[in-house]
Phi, psi and omega in degrees: 000133175288125183301331179290339178272356185274062179279149180303137181224152174244132181242108184242130180211132170243123184208159182268350179277162180303137179276149181242119176299316180300314181300313182294315182293324179294331179299328188260355180298137182216140176295344180272357189239140177255005181220136168230119178251141183234145166235131177234115176264121184243161177280124176262165188268010182207156172206119179046049175082358179262144177278119178272130179274313175191174175247156173228132180243141172232153181215153164272088197304309184296321178289322179299315179297322178295318180293323178292322174299321177297318179300315179299318177297316179300317179301316182293331175286319183284324182230081185300339180279352178300133182265291184239149178229132174234129177228108179244133178231136180272145175243161181082207185282133176234107181294164177307138180075351179273158185280133171269325182214140174227128178235134178226141180222134174248148178202164179300325184229158188293325186303312183296316182291322177296313179296321181293320178297316179297317177299316181301309184292318180295320180287322176302312182294332182275329191234343187270130183283076174235129184245143185245134175242122177267127180257120178257182181301318185229016178197180174216165180211128171283133184251139170250143178287136179298338179278347189296121186295324183285335176288325183277342184287338182267355185263000000 
């Protein structure tokens, strides 16, 4: 890759297919960067003593993509050295151990990419209209993120 063509890019995807850590991390690699930080959120098999069978995600897709773009803009203002950002979120059924969300950020040094990844996941959970349904053995429960601003505004 020609270094002059390595302009900062944002890679945003909401999809029902299995997410790939390799694909997401490769999107953000840059010859100008010495750090790629990743966050992978996976489905665990339990919640508060209940056996989780799988998760299901729904989204208001166009608004979710718009909110994720805002997160990317915020990251670039807070950490100007960040090069590429990838935020992929799975929709539909997500089996145990599979990724629901993968976020990758590249920067010249680790501090910026690590801080940016944490900001991305925390802000995504607070502001992006993606809803999670936990399916248990004999019941289900819609979950709201404790960080979610609209859930906290009514309390």
